[in-house]
C-alpha positions in Angstrom: 14.4 -24.4 33.0 16.4 -21.2 30.7 17.3 -23.5 28.1 14.1 -25.9 27.7 12.2 -22.5 27.2 15.0 -21.5 24.2 14.8 -24.8 23.1 10.7 -24.5 22.8 11.7 -20.8 21.3 13.2 -22.0 18.8 11.2 -25.1 17.3 8.4 -22.3 17.8 10.2 -19.7 15.6 11.5 -22.9 13.5 7.3 -24.1 12.4 6.6 -21.7 9.8 9.7 -22.4 8.0 10.4 -25.2 8.9 6.9 -27.1 7.7 7.1 -24.9 4.4 10.2 -26.9 3.2 8.7 -30.3 3.8 5.8 -29.5 1.2 6.0 -30.3 -2.5 7.2 -27.7 -5.0 5.3 -26.0 -7.9 7.2 -27.0 -10.8 7.5 -28.8 -13.7 6.7 -32.4 -12.5 3.3 -30.6 -10.0 2.3 -29.4 -13.4 2.5 -32.4 -15.7 -0.7 -32.9 -17.6 -2.5 -29.8 -15.8 -4.7 -27.7 -18.4 -4.6 -25.1 -20.6 -1.5 -23.5 -21.2 1.8 -21.7 -18.0 2.2 -18.4 -19.1 6.1 -16.6 -18.5 5.0 -13.4 -16.6 7.5 -10.8 -14.9 5.9 -12.4 -12.0 5.9 -15.3 -12.0 4.4 -18.3 -13.9 0.8 -18.4 -14.5 -1.6 -21.8 -15.4 -4.2 -20.0 -17.9 -7.0 -21.4 -19.7 -8.8 -20.4 -22.8 -12.7 -22.0 -23.5 -15.2 -20.8 -26.3 -15.4 -19.5 -29.8 -12.4 -17.6 -30.7 -14.2 -14.9 -32.1 -16.3 -14.1 -28.8 -15.9 -11.3 -26.7 -13.5 -11.8 -24.2 -14.4 -13.1 -20.6 -12.1 -13.0 -17.4 -13.2 -15.4 -14.7 -11.3 -15.1 -11.9 -11.8 -17.6 -8.3 -11.2 -17.2 -4.3 -9.0 -17.6 -1.6 -8.5 -20.9 -1.4 -8.8 -22.6 -4.4 -7.1 -22.3 -8.4 -9.3 -21.6 -11.4 -11.1 -24.9 -11.5 -13.9 -23.7 -8.6 -15.4 -22.3 -11.7 -15.3 -24.9 -14.2 -19.5 -24.9 -14.4 -18.8 -21.3 -14.4 -16.5 -20.9 -17.4 -18.2 -23.5 -20.2 -21.4 -21.5 -19.5 -20.6 -18.4 -19.9 -18.6 -20.4 -23.4 -21.4 -21.7 -24.3 -23.4 -18.0 -24.3 -20.8 -17.6 -26.7 -17.7 -15.6 -24.5 -14.2 -16.6 -25.2 -13.8 -17.2 -21.8 -10.4 -17.0 -19.8 -9.4 -17.8 -17.0 -6.3 -18.3 -14.2 -4.8 -18.9 -11.2 -3.6 -16.9 -8.7 -0.2 -17.1 -7.5 -0.3 -19.1 -4.5 -2.8 -21.0 -6.0 -3.6 -24.2 -8.8 -0.4 -24.5 -11.4 0.9 -21.1 -10.5 3.8 -19.7 -9.2 3.8 -19.3 -5.5 6.0 -16.0 -5.4 7.0 -14.7 -2.1 6.1 -11.5 -0.6 2.7 -9.6 0.2 -0.3 -10.6 -1.4 -2.1 -7.5 -2.0 -4.3 -5.1 -4.5 -1.1 -4.2 -6.1 0.0 -7.7 -6.2 -2.8 -9.1 -7.5 -3.9 -6.0 -10.3 0.3 -6.6 -11.3 -0.6 -10.1 -11.7 -4.1 -9.4 -14.0 -2.8 -6.9 -16.0 0.6 -8.9 -16.8 -2.3 -11.8 -18.3 -4.0 -9.5 -20.0 -1.0 -7.8 -21.9 0.7 -11.7 -22.8 -2.6 -12.7 -24.3 -3.0 -9.1 -25.9 -6.2 -8.3 -24.5 -6.5 -4.7 -24.9 -10.3 -4.5 -25.8 -13.6 -4.0 -23.2 -13.9 -7.6 -20.9 -16.7 -8.8 -19.1 -14.8 -9.7 -15.7 -16.6 -12.1 -13.6 -14.4 -12.6 -10.3 -16.1 -14.8 -7.2 -15.2 -14.3 -3.7 -11.4 -12.6 -3.4 -11.8 -12.9 -7.1 -14.9 -10.1 -7.2 -12.4 -7.8 -5.2 -9.6 -8.2 -7.7 -11.6 -7.5 -10.8 -13.8 -5.1 -8.4 -10.2 -2.7 -8.0 -8.9 -3.1 -11.9 -12.9 -2.1 -13.0 -12.6 1.2 -10.4 -8.8 1.5 -12.3 -9.5 1.1 -15.8 -13.0 1.3 -15.8 -12.9 2.2 -19.6 -11.8 -1.5 -20.5 -14.5 -3.3 -18.5 -18.2 -3.9 -20.9 -19.6 -5.7 -17.6 -19.0 -6.4 -13.8 -20.3 -9.9 -12.3 -19.6 -10.3 -8.9 -20.2 -13.8 -7.5 -20.4 -12.8 -3.5 -17.8 -10.4 -3.4 -15.5 -9.8 -1.0 -14.7 -6.1 -0.2 -18.0 -4.9 1.5 -18.1 -6.7 4.2 -16.8 -10.3 5.0 -17.5 -13.0 8.6 -14.2 -15.4 8.1 -14.1 -18.5 10.5 -12.5 -17.9 14.3 -9.5 -19.5 13.1 -9.2 -16.7 10.1 -9.9 -14.3 11.8 -7.4 -14.9 14.6 -4.0 -15.6 12.0 -4.5 -12.6 9.8 -5.3 -10.3 13.1 -1.7 -11.5 15.5 1.2 -11.0 13.0 3.6 -13.7 14.4 1.2 -15.7 16.4 -1.2 -15.7 13.4 2.3 -17.2 11.5 2.6 -20.0 13.8 -1.0 -21.1 14.4 -1.0 -21.7 10.3 1.8 -23.1 10.3 1.1 -25.7 13.1 -2.5 -26.5 13.3 -4.0 -24.4 9.6 -3.4 -26.8 7.4 -5.7 -29.7 9.7 -7.8 -27.6 10.2 -8.2 -26.2 6.5 -8.7 -29.8 5.6 -11.1 -30.7 8.1 -13.3 -28.1 7.0 -13.3 -28.2 3.2 -14.2 -31.8 3.5 -16.6 -30.8 6.4 -18.3 -27.8 4.8 -17.7 -30.2 1.1 -19.6 -33.0 2.2 -22.6 -30.2 4.0 -22.6 -28.5 1.1 -23.4 -31.8 -1.7 -19.8 -30.8 -3.3 -18.3 -33.3 -6.0 -15.6 -35.5 -4.3 -13.4 -34.5 -6.6 -13.9 -30.7 -6.2 -13.1 -31.4 -2.4 -10.0 -33.9 -3.2 -8.6 -30.6 -5.6 -8.7 -28.2 -2.3 -7.5 -30.4 -0.1 -4.2 -30.9 -2.1 -3.7 -27.6 -3.0 -2.5 -27.2 1.6 -0.1 -30.3 0.5 2.5 -27.3 -2.0 4.9 -24.9 -0.5 3.4 -21.2 -0.9 -0.4 -22.2 -0.7 -0.8 -21.4 3.3 1.7 -17.7 2.6 -0.8 -17.3 0.4 -4.0 -17.1 1.9 -2.4 -15.9 4.9 -0.9 -12.4 3.4 -4.5 -12.7 1.2 -6.1 -12.4 4.5 -4.3 -9.8 6.1 -3.9 -7.2 3.2 -6.8 -7.9 0.3 -10.2 -9.3 2.7 -9.3 -7.0 5.4 -9.3 -4.0 2.3 -12.5 -2.2 1.7 -13.9 -1.2 -0.9 -16.5 1.2 -0.6 -14.1 3.5 -2.5 -13.5 1.6 -5.2 -17.4 0.5 -5.6 -18.3 4.3 -5.5 -15.6 5.2 -8.7 -17.3 2.7 -10.7 -21.1 4.3 -10.0 -19.5 7.5 -11.3 -17.8 6.1 -14.4 -21.2 3.8 -14.9 -19.4 1.1 -15.6 -22.4 -1.7 -15.8 -22.2 -4.0 -12.5 -24.3 -7.5 -11.6 -23.6 -9.1 -8.1 -25.1 -12.5 -7.2 -25.7 -13.3 -3.8 -26.0 -16.3 -2.0 -28.9 -16.2 0.4 -27.0 -18.4 3.1 -23.9 -17.4 2.8 -21.4 -18.5 5.6 -18.2 -16.1 4.2 -19.5 -13.2 3.1 -21.2 -10.4 5.6 -25.3 -10.4 5.1 -25.0 -6.7 5.1 -22.6 -6.5 1.6 -25.2 -6.6 -0.7 -26.7 -2.8 0.8 -23.8 -1.4 1.7 -23.6 -2.2 -2.8 -26.9 -0.8 -2.9 -26.5 2.6 -1.6 -22.9 3.3 -3.0 -23.6 2.1 -6.3 -27.1 2.4 -7.2 -27.7 1.5 -10.3 -25.8 -1.8 -10.1 -28.5 -4.8 -10.5 -28.5 -7.6 -7.8 -29.5 -11.4 -7.4 -30.4 -13.2 -5.1 -30.2 -17.1 -4.3 -31.8 -17.7 -1.3 -30.4 -20.9 -1.0 -27.2 -21.2 -2.2 -24.3 -20.9 0.4 -20.8 -19.7 -0.6 -20.0 -22.5 -2.9 -22.7 -20.6 -5.7 -20.4 -21.1 -8.6 -20.9 -24.7 -8.3 -24.4 -25.5 -6.5 -26.4 -22.7 -9.0 -24.1 -22.4 -12.0 -26.8 -22.6 -14.4 -28.8 -19.5 -12.6 -25.2 -17.7 -12.6 -25.1 -18.5 -16.7 -28.7 -17.3 -17.1 -28.0 -13.7 -15.0 -25.4 -12.8 -17.2 -26.7 -10.9 -21.0 -25.2 -13.5 -23.4 -22.4 -12.5 -26.0 -22.8 -9.5 -27.8 -25.3 -8.1 -26.1 
């Protein structure tokens, strides 16, 4: 019995690294045909996409936890049509960017963002548009560098209260066991949830397929797990107070049927930053940057205003 238990323990311990080793690497072959460019940054290769008039004011548009920048195709195109020069990039662990190991926390993602801005020689005022976890990252950047921010637009932003699904909450709270659960059943659960929720929301089949494809690449699941533990678990009340004190214009766009962001997040932001603007889309779910593109784009002031 001891030997059986030992073997079982070894198999459990090996589940995470073995399952990761069997997944595809994000390499030149995987990136073949990727739109935009690949920037070789100090923290790893990062996928970038520029859209819009070259002379327009720059808007940086950033995605969330489990997708690449493609989730914001519609928003980026809409802003480009309103005169912005739009920059999108894939966070490490997602899309066509590298999957570096290590703790994915506030400092990790701010280093990537600052490296992206440096590589593109962007030093002036920026319009920042962040979705979900991307909103949390851009909030932290804006709080650290208020003079560099013309406007902060938050789409269903994380950082003031989340309502994660049961599995996400479990794996985030239980180091060791959570890693094993993510390795053994996380892929299947995430794929089924993506298909079920995507169909229920009426999302394009190509978008659903793209999100499922993320799970086939090495480093994606560790990136999601680390971000759950070290970014999405962080409360951003102090950052929002700092933005209010600095007078940075903030617009938050909320989904009335958001299953990922707490309904109290909007009220918290109103208290922390009374000057912040709010737009509630009553029928929207957390997929609002796909399902409510026109309302989002119309709410953001046009370039030059």
